[in-house]
N, CA, C, O and the ligand as a Tripos MOL2 file, in Angstrom:
@<TRIPOS>MOLECULE
protein
  301   299    76     0     0
PROTEIN
NO_CHARGES

@<TRIPOS>ATOM
      1 N           0.8450   -1.2000    0.0000 N.3       1 MET1
      2 CA          0.0000    0.0000    0.0000 C.3       1 MET1
      3 C           0.8830    1.2550    0.0000 C.2       1 MET1
      4 O           1.8330    1.3410    0.7790 O.2       1 MET1
      5 N           0.5820    2.2150   -0.8560 N.am      2 ASN2
      6 CA          1.3120    3.4680   -0.9110 C.3       2 ASN2
      7 C           0.4460    4.6130   -0.3840 C.2       2 ASN2
      8 O          -0.7810    4.5830   -0.4750 O.2       2 ASN2
      9 N           1.1330    5.6340    0.1750 N.am      3 ASP3
     10 CA          0.4040    6.8300    0.5770 C.3       3 ASP3
     11 C           0.0570    7.6390   -0.6650 C.2       3 ASP3
     12 O           0.9050    7.8640   -1.5280 O.2       3 ASP3
     13 N          -1.1740    8.0660   -0.7450 N.am      4 TYR4
     14 CA         -1.5970    8.9340   -1.8340 C.3       4 TYR4
     15 C          -2.1830   10.1950   -1.2330 C.2       4 TYR4
     16 O          -3.1130   10.1220   -0.4290 O.2       4 TYR4
     17 N          -1.6570   11.3500   -1.6080 N.am      5 ILE5
     18 CA         -2.0670   12.6260   -1.0170 C.3       5 ILE5
     19 C          -2.7900   13.4460   -2.0690 C.2       5 ILE5
     20 O          -2.3190   13.5520   -3.2010 O.2       5 ILE5
     21 N          -3.9210   14.0240   -1.7120 N.am      6 SER6
     22 CA         -4.6320   14.8600   -2.6770 C.3       6 SER6
     23 C          -5.3710   15.9720   -1.9650 C.2       6 SER6
     24 O          -5.6080   15.9000   -0.7590 O.2       6 SER6
     25 N          -5.7370   17.0050   -2.7160 N.am      7 LYS7
     26 CA         -6.6040   18.0770   -2.2050 C.3       7 LYS7
     27 C          -7.9990   17.7700   -2.7060 C.2       7 LYS7
     28 O          -8.3370   18.0740   -3.8500 O.2       7 LYS7
     29 N          -8.8010   17.1740   -1.8600 N.am      8 SER8
     30 CA        -10.1410   16.7950   -2.3180 C.3       8 SER8
     31 C         -11.1020   16.7620   -1.1260 C.2       8 SER8
     32 O         -11.6940   15.7320   -0.8030 O.2       8 SER8
     33 N         -11.2340   17.9410   -0.4790 N.am      9 GLN9
     34 CA        -12.0990   18.0300    0.6920 C.3       9 GLN9
     35 C         -13.5350   17.6340    0.3530 C.2       9 GLN9
     36 O         -14.1150   18.1300   -0.6130 O.2       9 GLN9
     37 N         -14.0910   16.7470    1.1480 N.am     10 GLY10
     38 CA        -15.4790   16.3200    0.9710 C.3      10 GLY10
     39 C         -15.6750   15.3530   -0.1780 C.2      10 GLY10
     40 O         -16.8070   15.0610   -0.5650 O.2      10 GLY10
     41 N         -14.5710   14.8550   -0.7260 N.am     11 GLN11
     42 CA        -14.6500   14.0260   -1.9250 C.3      11 GLN11
     43 C         -13.6930   12.8410   -1.8120 C.2      11 GLN11
     44 O         -12.5720   12.9930   -1.3260 O.2      11 GLN11
     45 N         -14.1180   11.6930   -2.2460 N.am     12 CYS12
     46 CA        -13.2410   10.5280   -2.2720 C.3      12 CYS12
     47 C         -12.1550   10.7420   -3.3290 C.2      12 CYS12
     48 O         -12.4810   11.0290   -4.4810 O.2      12 CYS12
     49 N         -10.8590   10.6090   -2.9670 N.am     13 PRO13
     50 CA         -9.7960   10.8410   -3.9450 C.3      13 PRO13
     51 C          -9.7220    9.7510   -5.0210 C.2      13 PRO13
     52 O          -9.1150    9.9570   -6.0720 O.2      13 PRO13
     53 N         -10.3240    8.6210   -4.7650 N.am     14 MET14
     54 CA        -10.2600    7.5120   -5.7190 C.3      14 MET14
     55 C         -11.3590    7.6080   -6.7760 C.2      14 MET14
     56 O         -11.0710    7.6100   -7.9720 O.2      14 MET14
     57 N         -12.6290    7.6880   -6.3340 N.am     15 CYS15
     58 CA        -13.7360    7.6520   -7.3070 C.3      15 CYS15
     59 C         -14.4380    8.9960   -7.4350 C.2      15 CYS15
     60 O         -15.4090    9.1080   -8.1830 O.2      15 CYS15
     61 N         -13.9660   10.0300   -6.7160 N.am     16 LYS16
     62 CA        -14.5110   11.4000   -6.7860 C.3      16 LYS16
     63 C         -15.9470   11.5100   -6.2600 C.2      16 LYS16
     64 O         -16.6290   12.5050   -6.5060 O.2      16 LYS16
     65 N         -16.3940   10.4880   -5.5390 N.am     17 SER17
     66 CA        -17.7410   10.5320   -4.9680 C.3      17 SER17
     67 C         -17.7920   11.4970   -3.7820 C.2      17 SER17
     68 O         -16.8100   11.6570   -3.0570 O.2      17 SER17
     69 N         -18.9460   12.1360   -3.5960 N.am     18 HIS18
     70 CA        -19.1470   12.9710   -2.4100 C.3      18 HIS18
     71 C         -19.9050   12.2080   -1.3280 C.2      18 HIS18
     72 O         -20.2210   12.7630   -0.2750 O.2      18 HIS18
     73 N         -20.1890   10.9570   -1.5840 N.am     19 ASP19
     74 CA        -20.9300   10.1100   -0.6500 C.3      19 ASP19
     75 C         -19.9500    9.4530    0.3240 C.2      19 ASP19
     76 O         -19.6100    8.2760    0.2060 O.2      19 ASP19
     77 N         -19.5080   10.2740    1.3020 N.am     20 ILE20
     78 CA        -18.4420    9.8600    2.2220 C.3      20 ILE20
     79 C         -18.9720    9.8300    3.6490 C.2      20 ILE20
     80 O         -19.7340   10.7070    4.0530 O.2      20 ILE20
     81 N         -18.5720    8.8320    4.3970 N.am     21 ASN21
     82 CA        -18.8980    8.7380    5.8280 C.3      21 ASN21
     83 C         -17.7290    9.2450    6.6490 C.2      21 ASN21
     84 O         -16.6040    8.7680    6.5000 O.2      21 ASN21
     85 N         -17.9940   10.2190    7.5210 N.am     22 TYR22
     86 CA        -16.9270   10.7110    8.3920 C.3      22 TYR22
     87 C         -17.0830   10.1480    9.7920 C.2      22 TYR22
     88 O         -18.1940   10.0040   10.3030 O.2      22 TYR22
     89 N         -15.9420    9.8300   10.4070 N.am     23 ASP23
     90 CA        -15.9320    9.4340   11.8130 C.3      23 ASP23
     91 C         -15.6260   10.6720   12.6600 C.2      23 ASP23
     92 O         -15.5150   11.7770   12.1280 O.2      23 ASP23
     93 N         -15.4900   10.4900   13.9630 N.am     24 THR24
     94 CA        -15.2440   11.6080   14.8870 C.3      24 THR24
     95 C         -13.8720   12.2370   14.6430 C.2      24 THR24
     96 O         -12.8890   11.5370   14.4020 O.2      24 THR24
     97 N         -13.8250   13.5740   14.7100 N.am     25 PHE25
     98 CA        -12.5740   14.3060   14.5230 C.3      25 PHE25
     99 C         -11.5320   13.8750   15.5570 C.2      25 PHE25
    100 O         -11.8380   13.7540   16.7430 O.2      25 PHE25
    101 N         -10.3060   13.6470   15.1000 N.am     26 VAL26
    102 CA         -9.2160   13.2260   15.9860 C.3      26 VAL26
    103 C          -8.1990   14.3630   16.0860 C.2      26 VAL26
    104 O          -7.6590   14.8000   15.0700 O.2      26 VAL26
    105 N          -7.9350   14.8400   17.2950 N.am     27 TYR27
    106 CA         -6.9860   15.9300   17.4960 C.3      27 TYR27
    107 C          -5.5750   15.3880   17.6520 C.2      27 TYR27
    108 O          -5.3450   14.4190   18.3750 O.2      27 TYR27
    109 N          -4.6180   16.0340   16.9570 N.am     28 GLU28
    110 CA         -3.2120   15.6790   17.1040 C.3      28 GLU28
    111 C          -2.3960   16.9540   17.2230 C.2      28 GLU28
    112 O          -1.5830   17.2500   16.3470 O.2      28 GLU28
    113 N          -2.5990   17.7120   18.2940 N.am     29 GLY29
    114 CA         -1.8430   18.9490   18.4880 C.3      29 GLY29
    115 C          -2.3440   20.0600   17.5920 C.2      29 GLY29
    116 O          -3.4950   20.4800   17.7130 O.2      29 GLY29
    117 N          -1.4850   20.5530   16.6770 N.am     30 ASP30
    118 CA         -1.8250   21.6870   15.8180 C.3      30 ASP30
    119 C          -2.6780   21.2920   14.6260 C.2      30 ASP30
    120 O          -3.1360   22.1580   13.8810 O.2      30 ASP30
    121 N          -2.8950   20.0170   14.4390 N.am     31 TYR31
    122 CA         -3.7440   19.5800   13.3420 C.3      31 TYR31
    123 C          -4.6100   18.4140   13.8110 C.2      31 TYR31
    124 O          -4.4540   17.9180   14.9270 O.2      31 TYR31
    125 N          -5.4910   18.0010   12.9720 N.am     32 GLY32
    126 CA         -6.3560   16.8840   13.3010 C.3      32 GLY32
    127 C          -6.9450   16.3290   12.0280 C.2      32 GLY32
    128 O          -6.7070   16.8680   10.9480 O.2      32 GLY32
    129 N          -7.7080   15.2640   12.1350 N.am     33 TYR33
    130 CA         -8.2640   14.6810   10.9170 C.3      33 TYR33
    131 C          -9.6060   14.0110   11.1840 C.2      33 TYR33
    132 O          -9.9160   13.6010   12.3020 O.2      33 TYR33
    133 N         -10.3840   13.9180   10.1170 N.am     34 TYR34
    134 CA        -11.5810   13.1020   10.1180 C.3      34 TYR34
    135 C         -11.2690   11.7970    9.3970 C.2      34 TYR34
    136 O         -10.9510   11.8220    8.2080 O.2      34 TYR34
    137 N         -11.3500   10.6600   10.0780 N.am     35 PRO35
    138 CA        -11.2610    9.4050    9.3340 C.3      35 PRO35
    139 C         -12.5140    9.2890    8.4570 C.2      35 PRO35
    140 O         -13.6150    9.5960    8.9130 O.2      35 PRO35
    141 N         -12.3580    8.8560    7.2240 N.am     36 TYR36
    142 CA        -13.5320    8.7210    6.3540 C.3      36 TYR36
    143 C         -13.5180    7.3640    5.6770 C.2      36 TYR36
    144 O         -12.4730    6.7250    5.5480 O.2      36 TYR36
    145 N         -14.6840    6.9390    5.2500 N.am     37 ASP37
    146 CA        -14.7280    5.8660    4.2700 C.3      37 ASP37
    147 C         -15.7970    6.1580    3.2380 C.2      37 ASP37
    148 O         -16.8860    6.6420    3.5440 O.2      37 ASP37
    149 N         -15.4400    5.8420    1.9960 N.am     38 CYS38
    150 CA        -16.2860    6.1640    0.8500 C.3      38 CYS38
    151 C         -17.3970    5.1160    0.7210 C.2      38 CYS38
    152 O         -17.1410    3.9130    0.7430 O.2      38 CYS38
    153 N         -18.6390    5.6030    0.5850 N.am     39 ASN39
    154 CA        -19.7660    4.6840    0.4410 C.3      39 ASN39
    155 C         -19.8440    4.0620   -0.9480 C.2      39 ASN39
    156 O         -20.5200    3.0520   -1.1450 O.2      39 ASN39
    157 N         -19.1480    4.6710   -1.9160 N.am     40 ASP40
    158 CA        -19.2280    4.1700   -3.2950 C.3      40 ASP40
    159 C         -18.1690    3.1090   -3.6100 C.2      40 ASP40
    160 O         -18.4800    2.0570   -4.1690 O.2      40 ASP40
    161 N         -16.8860    3.4050   -3.2360 N.am     41 CYS41
    162 CA        -15.8280    2.4610   -3.6140 C.3      41 CYS41
    163 C         -15.1570    1.8120   -2.4120 C.2      41 CYS41
    164 O         -14.3270    0.9190   -2.5760 O.2      41 CYS41
    165 N         -15.5160    2.2620   -1.1750 N.am     42 GLY42
    166 CA        -14.9590    1.6380    0.0210 C.3      42 GLY42
    167 C         -13.5880    2.1570    0.4090 C.2      42 GLY42
    168 O         -12.9900    1.6660    1.3670 O.2      42 GLY42
    169 N         -13.0700    3.1580   -0.3320 N.am     43 ASN43
    170 CA        -11.7700    3.7430    0.0150 C.3      43 ASN43
    171 C         -11.8280    4.3530    1.4130 C.2      43 ASN43
    172 O         -12.8110    4.9980    1.7790 O.2      43 ASN43
    173 N         -10.7660    4.1430    2.1900 N.am     44 LYS44
    174 CA        -10.6700    4.7110    3.5310 C.3      44 LYS44
    175 C          -9.4650    5.6220    3.6020 C.2      44 LYS44
    176 O          -8.4490    5.3680    2.9550 O.2      44 LYS44
    177 N          -9.5750    6.6930    4.3930 N.am     45 GLY45
    178 CA         -8.4430    7.5920    4.5640 C.3      45 GLY45
    179 C          -8.6900    8.5770    5.6720 C.2      45 GLY45
    180 O          -9.5920    8.4000    6.4910 O.2      45 GLY45
    181 N          -7.8790    9.6240    5.6940 N.am     46 LYS46
    182 CA         -7.9870   10.6660    6.7070 C.3      46 LYS46
    183 C          -7.9930   12.0220    6.0200 C.2      46 LYS46
    184 O          -7.1410   12.2990    5.1770 O.2      46 LYS46
    185 N          -8.9540   12.8670    6.3800 N.am     47 GLU47
    186 CA         -9.0150   14.2200    5.8320 C.3      47 GLU47
    187 C          -8.4250   15.1600    6.8810 C.2      47 GLU47
    188 O          -9.0160   15.3700    7.9400 O.2      47 GLU47
    189 N          -7.2550   15.7220    6.5770 N.am     48 TYR48
    190 CA         -6.5110   16.5100    7.5720 C.3      48 TYR48
    191 C          -6.8890   17.9850    7.5630 C.2      48 TYR48
    192 O          -7.1600   18.5720    6.5150 O.2      48 TYR48
    193 N          -6.9000   18.5710    8.7670 N.am     49 TYR49
    194 CA         -7.1670   19.9980    8.9360 C.3      49 TYR49
    195 C          -6.1170   20.5880    9.8630 C.2      49 TYR49
    196 O          -5.7660   19.9850   10.8770 O.2      49 TYR49
    197 N          -5.6100   21.7860    9.5080 N.am     50 SER50
    198 CA         -4.7710   22.5510   10.4380 C.3      50 SER50
    199 C          -5.6830   23.2040   11.4540 C.2      50 SER50
    200 O          -6.7810   23.6420   11.1130 O.2      50 SER50
    201 N          -5.2420   23.2740   12.6920 N.am     51 ILE51
    202 CA         -6.0070   23.9850   13.7050 C.3      51 ILE51
    203 C          -5.3170   25.3210   13.9340 C.2      51 ILE51
    204 O          -4.2100   25.3780   14.4710 O.2      51 ILE51
    205 N          -5.9840   26.3990   13.5190 N.am     52 VAL52
    206 CA         -5.4150   27.7410   13.5690 C.3      52 VAL52
    207 C          -6.1720   28.5530   14.6110 C.2      52 VAL52
    208 O          -7.4020   28.5580   14.6410 O.2      52 VAL52
    209 N          -5.4160   29.2400   15.4650 N.am     53 TYR53
    210 CA         -6.0450   30.0620   16.4900 C.3      53 TYR53
    211 C          -6.9090   31.1460   15.8570 C.2      53 TYR53
    212 O          -6.4930   31.7910   14.8940 O.2      53 TYR53
    213 N          -8.1120   31.3490   16.3960 N.am     54 ASP54
    214 CA         -8.9730   32.4210   15.9120 C.3      54 ASP54
    215 C          -9.1770   33.4580   17.0130 C.2      54 ASP54
    216 O          -8.4950   34.4830   17.0180 O.2      54 ASP54
    217 N         -10.0840   33.2200   17.9300 N.am     55 ILE55
    218 CA        -10.3460   34.1890   18.9930 C.3      55 ILE55
    219 C         -10.5280   33.4670   20.3170 C.2      55 ILE55
    220 O         -10.7360   32.2550   20.3590 O.2      55 ILE55
    221 N         -10.4450   34.2320   21.3960 N.am     56 THR56
    222 CA        -10.7830   33.7210   22.7200 C.3      56 THR56
    223 C         -12.1020   34.3430   23.1430 C.2      56 THR56
    224 O         -12.2800   35.5540   23.0110 O.2      56 THR56
    225 N         -13.0100   33.5590   23.6380 N.am     57 SER57
    226 CA        -14.3020   34.0550   24.0930 C.3      57 SER57
    227 C         -14.5240   33.6730   25.5430 C.2      57 SER57
    228 O         -14.2410   32.5420   25.9380 O.2      57 SER57
    229 N         -15.0300   34.6060   26.3420 N.am     58 THR58
    230 CA        -15.3330   34.3110   27.7430 C.3      58 THR58
    231 C         -16.5000   35.1770   28.1730 C.2      58 THR58
    232 O         -16.8880   36.0970   27.4530 O.2      58 THR58
    233 N         -17.0510   34.9010   29.3120 N.am     59 ARG59
    234 CA        -18.1320   35.7240   29.8450 C.3      59 ARG59
    235 C         -17.6350   36.4210   31.1010 C.2      59 ARG59
    236 O         -17.1130   35.7800   32.0130 O.2      59 ARG59
    237 N         -17.8030   37.7530   31.1400 N.am     60 ILE60
    238 CA        -17.3120   38.5190   32.2830 C.3      60 ILE60
    239 C         -18.4150   39.4460   32.7790 C.2      60 ILE60
    240 O         -19.3400   39.7780   32.0370 O.2      60 ILE60
    241 N         -18.3090   39.8590   34.0380 N.am     61 ASN61
    242 CA        -19.3060   40.7980   34.5650 C.3      61 ASN61
    243 C         -18.9130   42.2320   34.2400 C.2      61 ASN61
    244 O         -17.8340   42.4820   33.7020 O.2      61 ASN61
    245 N         -19.8000   43.1800   34.5720 N.am     62 GLU62
    246 CA        -19.6100   44.5700   34.1850 C.3      62 GLU62
    247 C         -18.3590   45.1740   34.8140 C.2      62 GLU62
    248 O         -17.6470   45.9610   34.1900 O.2      62 GLU62
    249 N         -18.1070   44.7840   36.0750 N.am     63 GLN63
    250 CA        -16.9400   45.3100   36.7990 C.3      63 GLN63
    251 C         -15.6490   44.8930   36.0920 C.2      63 GLN63
    252 O         -14.7450   45.7110   35.9160 O.2      63 GLN63
    253 N         -15.5610   43.6250   35.6880 N.am     64 GLU64
    254 CA        -14.3770   43.1320   34.9910 C.3      64 GLU64
    255 C         -14.2310   43.8000   33.6290 C.2      64 GLU64
    256 O         -13.1220   44.1090   33.1930 O.2      64 GLU64
    257 N         -15.3660   44.0190   32.9610 N.am     65 ALA65
    258 CA        -15.3540   44.6720   31.6490 C.3      65 ALA65
    259 C         -14.7930   46.0850   31.7670 C.2      65 ALA65
    260 O         -13.9930   46.5150   30.9350 O.2      65 ALA65
    261 N         -15.2170   46.8010   32.8030 N.am     66 ASN66
    262 CA        -14.7290   48.1650   33.0160 C.3      66 ASN66
    263 C         -13.2300   48.1800   33.2970 C.2      66 ASN66
    264 O         -12.5140   49.0800   32.8580 O.2      66 ASN66
    265 N         -12.7610   47.1640   34.0380 N.am     67 LYS67
    266 CA        -11.3410   47.0510   34.3510 C.3      67 LYS67
    267 C         -10.5270   46.8860   33.0620 C.2      67 LYS67
    268 O          -9.4880   47.5220   32.8900 O.2      67 LYS67
    269 N         -11.0090   46.0290   32.1680 N.am     68 ILE68
    270 CA        -10.3140   45.7790   30.9010 C.3      68 ILE68
    271 C         -10.3230   47.0250   30.0300 C.2      68 ILE68
    272 O          -9.3090   47.3740   29.4240 O.2      68 ILE68
    273 N         -11.4580   47.6890   29.9680 N.am     69 LEU69
    274 CA        -11.5710   48.9180   29.1630 C.3      69 LEU69
    275 C         -10.6070   49.9770   29.6830 C.2      69 LEU69
    276 O          -9.9640   50.6730   28.8980 O.2      69 LEU69
    277 N         -10.5060   50.0990   31.0080 N.am     70 LYS70
    278 CA         -9.6350   51.0930   31.6310 C.3      70 LYS70
    279 C          -8.1790   50.7750   31.2810 C.2      70 LYS70
    280 O          -7.4010   51.6690   30.9460 O.2      70 LYS70
    281 N          -7.8230   49.4950   31.3640 N.am     71 ARG71
    282 CA         -6.4620   49.0500   31.0680 C.3      71 ARG71
    283 C          -6.0900   49.4050   29.6290 C.2      71 ARG71
    284 O          -4.9950   49.9010   29.3630 O.2      71 ARG71
    285 N          -7.0240   49.1410   28.6980 N.am     72 GLN72
    286 CA         -6.7630   49.4380   27.2860 C.3      72 GLN72
    287 C          -6.6360   50.9410   27.0710 C.2      72 GLN72
    288 O          -5.8520   51.3960   26.2380 O.2      72 GLN72
    289 N          -7.4280   51.7160   27.8420 N.am     73 HIS73
    290 CA         -7.4430   53.1720   27.7050 C.3      73 HIS73
    291 C          -6.1390   53.7780   28.2180 C.2      73 HIS73
    292 O          -5.6650   54.7870   27.6970 O.2      73 HIS73
    293 N          -5.5630   53.1490   29.2490 N.am     74 ASP74
    294 CA         -4.3460   53.6660   29.8840 C.3      74 ASP74
    295 C          -3.1020   53.4810   29.0210 C.2      74 ASP74
    296 O          -2.0950   54.1490   29.2570 O.2      74 ASP74
    297 N          -3.1420   52.6040   28.0400 N.am     75 LYS75
    298 CA         -1.9690   52.3080   27.2110 C.3      75 LYS75
    299 C          -1.5380   53.4980   26.3550 C.2      75 LYS75
    300 O          -0.5670   53.3990   25.6060 O.2      75 LYS75
    301 ZN        -14.7290    6.3550   -3.4890 Zn       76 ZN76
@<TRIPOS>BOND
     1     1     2 1
     2     2     3 1
     3     3     4 2
     4     3     5 am
     5     5     6 1
     6     6     7 1
     7     7     8 2
     8     7     9 am
     9     9    10 1
    10    10    11 1
    11    11    12 2
    12    11    13 am
    13    13    14 1
    14    14    15 1
    15    15    16 2
    16    15    17 am
    17    17    18 1
    18    18    19 1
    19    19    20 2
    20    19    21 am
    21    21    22 1
    22    22    23 1
    23    23    24 2
    24    23    25 am
    25    25    26 1
    26    26    27 1
    27    27    28 2
    28    27    29 am
    29    29    30 1
    30    30    31 1
    31    31    32 2
    32    31    33 am
    33    33    34 1
    34    34    35 1
    35    35    36 2
    36    35    37 am
    37    37    38 1
    38    38    39 1
    39    39    40 2
    40    39    41 am
    41    41    42 1
    42    42    43 1
    43    43    44 2
    44    43    45 am
    45    45    46 1
    46    46    47 1
    47    47    48 2
    48    47    49 am
    49    49    50 1
    50    50    51 1
    51    51    52 2
    52    51    53 am
    53    53    54 1
    54    54    55 1
    55    55    56 2
    56    55    57 am
    57    57    58 1
    58    58    59 1
    59    59    60 2
    60    59    61 am
    61    61    62 1
    62    62    63 1
    63    63    64 2
    64    63    65 am
    65    65    66 1
    66    66    67 1
    67    67    68 2
    68    67    69 am
    69    69    70 1
    70    70    71 1
    71    71    72 2
    72    71    73 am
    73    73    74 1
    74    74    75 1
    75    75    76 2
    76    75    77 am
    77    77    78 1
    78    78    79 1
    79    79    80 2
    80    79    81 am
    81    81    82 1
    82    82    83 1
    83    83    84 2
    84    83    85 am
    85    85    86 1
    86    86    87 1
    87    87    88 2
    88    87    89 am
    89    89    90 1
    90    90    91 1
    91    91    92 2
    92    91    93 am
    93    93    94 1
    94    94    95 1
    95    95    96 2
    96    95    97 am
    97    97    98 1
    98    98    99 1
    99    99   100 2
   100    99   101 am
   101   101   102 1
   102   102   103 1
   103   103   104 2
   104   103   105 am
   105   105   106 1
   106   106   107 1
   107   107   108 2
   108   107   109 am
   109   109   110 1
   110   110   111 1
   111   111   112 2
   112   111   113 am
   113   113   114 1
   114   114   115 1
   115   115   116 2
   116   115   117 am
   117   117   118 1
   118   118   119 1
   119   119   120 2
   120   119   121 am
   121   121   122 1
   122   122   123 1
   123   123   124 2
   124   123   125 am
   125   125   126 1
   126   126   127 1
   127   127   128 2
   128   127   129 am
   129   129   130 1
   130   130   131 1
   131   131   132 2
   132   131   133 am
   133   133   134 1
   134   134   135 1
   135   135   136 2
   136   135   137 am
   137   137   138 1
   138   138   139 1
   139   139   140 2
   140   139   141 am
   141   141   142 1
   142   142   143 1
   143   143   144 2
   144   143   145 am
   145   145   146 1
   146   146   147 1
   147   147   148 2
   148   147   149 am
   149   149   150 1
   150   150   151 1
   151   151   152 2
   152   151   153 am
   153   153   154 1
   154   154   155 1
   155   155   156 2
   156   155   157 am
   157   157   158 1
   158   158   159 1
   159   159   160 2
   160   159   161 am
   161   161   162 1
   162   162   163 1
   163   163   164 2
   164   163   165 am
   165   165   166 1
   166   166   167 1
   167   167   168 2
   168   167   169 am
   169   169   170 1
   170   170   171 1
   171   171   172 2
   172   171   173 am
   173   173   174 1
   174   174   175 1
   175   175   176 2
   176   175   177 am
   177   177   178 1
   178   178   179 1
   179   179   180 2
   180   179   181 am
   181   181   182 1
   182   182   183 1
   183   183   184 2
   184   183   185 am
   185   185   186 1
   186   186   187 1
   187   187   188 2
   188   187   189 am
   189   189   190 1
   190   190   191 1
   191   191   192 2
   192   191   193 am
   193   193   194 1
   194   194   195 1
   195   195   196 2
   196   195   197 am
   197   197   198 1
   198   198   199 1
   199   199   200 2
   200   199   201 am
   201   201   202 1
   202   202   203 1
   203   203   204 2
   204   203   205 am
   205   205   206 1
   206   206   207 1
   207   207   208 2
   208   207   209 am
   209   209   210 1
   210   210   211 1
   211   211   212 2
   212   211   213 am
   213   213   214 1
   214   214   215 1
   215   215   216 2
   216   215   217 am
   217   217   218 1
   218   218   219 1
   219   219   220 2
   220   219   221 am
   221   221   222 1
   222   222   223 1
   223   223   224 2
   224   223   225 am
   225   225   226 1
   226   226   227 1
   227   227   228 2
   228   227   229 am
   229   229   230 1
   230   230   231 1
   231   231   232 2
   232   231   233 am
   233   233   234 1
   234   234   235 1
   235   235   236 2
   236   235   237 am
   237   237   238 1
   238   238   239 1
   239   239   240 2
   240   239   241 am
   241   241   242 1
   242   242   243 1
   243   243   244 2
   244   243   245 am
   245   245   246 1
   246   246   247 1
   247   247   248 2
   248   247   249 am
   249   249   250 1
   250   250   251 1
   251   251   252 2
   252   251   253 am
   253   253   254 1
   254   254   255 1
   255   255   256 2
   256   255   257 am
   257   257   258 1
   258   258   259 1
   259   259   260 2
   260   259   261 am
   261   261   262 1
   262   262   263 1
   263   263   264 2
   264   263   265 am
   265   265   266 1
   266   266   267 1
   267   267   268 2
   268   267   269 am
   269   269   270 1
   270   270   271 1
   271   271   272 2
   272   271   273 am
   273   273   274 1
   274   274   275 1
   275   275   276 2
   276   275   277 am
   277   277   278 1
   278   278   279 1
   279   279   280 2
   280   279   281 am
   281   281   282 1
   282   282   283 1
   283   283   284 2
   284   283   285 am
   285   285   286 1
   286   286   287 1
   287   287   288 2
   288   287   289 am
   289   289   290 1
   290   290   291 1
   291   291   292 2
   292   291   293 am
   293   293   294 1
   294   294   295 1
   295   295   296 2
   296   295   297 am
   297   297   298 1
   298   298   299 1
   299   299   300 2
@<TRIPOS>SUBSTRUCTURE
     1 MET1         2 RESIDUE 1 A MET
     2 ASN2         6 RESIDUE 1 A ASN
     3 ASP3        10 RESIDUE 1 A ASP
     4 TYR4        14 RESIDUE 1 A TYR
     5 ILE5        18 RESIDUE 1 A ILE
     6 SER6        22 RESIDUE 1 A SER
     7 LYS7        26 RESIDUE 1 A LYS
     8 SER8        30 RESIDUE 1 A SER
     9 GLN9        34 RESIDUE 1 A GLN
    10 GLY10       38 RESIDUE 1 A GLY
    11 GLN11       42 RESIDUE 1 A GLN
    12 CYS12       46 RESIDUE 1 A CYS
    13 PRO13       50 RESIDUE 1 A PRO
    14 MET14       54 RESIDUE 1 A MET
    15 CYS15       58 RESIDUE 1 A CYS
    16 LYS16       62 RESIDUE 1 A LYS
    17 SER17       66 RESIDUE 1 A SER
    18 HIS18       70 RESIDUE 1 A HIS
    19 ASP19       74 RESIDUE 1 A ASP
    20 ILE20       78 RESIDUE 1 A ILE
    21 ASN21       82 RESIDUE 1 A ASN
    22 TYR22       86 RESIDUE 1 A TYR
    23 ASP23       90 RESIDUE 1 A ASP
    24 THR24       94 RESIDUE 1 A THR
    25 PHE25       98 RESIDUE 1 A PHE
    26 VAL26      102 RESIDUE 1 A VAL
    27 TYR27      106 RESIDUE 1 A TYR
    28 GLU28      110 RESIDUE 1 A GLU
    29 GLY29      114 RESIDUE 1 A GLY
    30 ASP30      118 RESIDUE 1 A ASP
    31 TYR31      122 RESIDUE 1 A TYR
    32 GLY32      126 RESIDUE 1 A GLY
    33 TYR33      130 RESIDUE 1 A TYR
    34 TYR34      134 RESIDUE 1 A TYR
    35 PRO35      138 RESIDUE 1 A PRO
    36 TYR36      142 RESIDUE 1 A TYR
    37 ASP37      146 RESIDUE 1 A ASP
    38 CYS38      150 RESIDUE 1 A CYS
    39 ASN39      154 RESIDUE 1 A ASN
    40 ASP40      158 RESIDUE 1 A ASP
    41 CYS41      162 RESIDUE 1 A CYS
    42 GLY42      166 RESIDUE 1 A GLY
    43 ASN43      170 RESIDUE 1 A ASN
    44 LYS44      174 RESIDUE 1 A LYS
    45 GLY45      178 RESIDUE 1 A GLY
    46 LYS46      182 RESIDUE 1 A LYS
    47 GLU47      186 RESIDUE 1 A GLU
    48 TYR48      190 RESIDUE 1 A TYR
    49 TYR49      194 RESIDUE 1 A TYR
    50 SER50      198 RESIDUE 1 A SER
    51 ILE51      202 RESIDUE 1 A ILE
    52 VAL52      206 RESIDUE 1 A VAL
    53 TYR53      210 RESIDUE 1 A TYR
    54 ASP54      214 RESIDUE 1 A ASP
    55 ILE55      218 RESIDUE 1 A ILE
    56 THR56      222 RESIDUE 1 A THR
    57 SER57      226 RESIDUE 1 A SER
    58 THR58      230 RESIDUE 1 A THR
    59 ARG59      234 RESIDUE 1 A ARG
    60 ILE60      238 RESIDUE 1 A ILE
    61 ASN61      242 RESIDUE 1 A ASN
    62 GLU62      246 RESIDUE 1 A GLU
    63 GLN63      250 RESIDUE 1 A GLN
    64 GLU64      254 RESIDUE 1 A GLU
    65 ALA65      258 RESIDUE 1 A ALA
    66 ASN66      262 RESIDUE 1 A ASN
    67 LYS67      266 RESIDUE 1 A LYS
    68 ILE68      270 RESIDUE 1 A ILE
    69 LEU69      274 RESIDUE 1 A LEU
    70 LYS70      278 RESIDUE 1 A LYS
    71 ARG71      282 RESIDUE 1 A ARG
    72 GLN72      286 RESIDUE 1 A GLN
    73 HIS73      290 RESIDUE 1 A HIS
    74 ASP74      294 RESIDUE 1 A ASP
    75 LYS75      298 RESIDUE 1 A LYS
    76 ZN76       301 GROUP 0 **** ****
């Protein structure tokens, strides 16, 4: 068996079918993958994704919000 690499998100690289079953996302540090198997030809593989930082979200009360605003204003 040889490794075959392709850019074919949502598509089987062998038969080009979009009828793919995805398993649970597997995290591996900065990247992760969905194991898939094709419903048309039975090809199995992993669809890899980079995990890129976007934003941090949290819930804070009004007092904490004012503290942060003041800190930003003082800079
Ligand atoms: Zn296929």
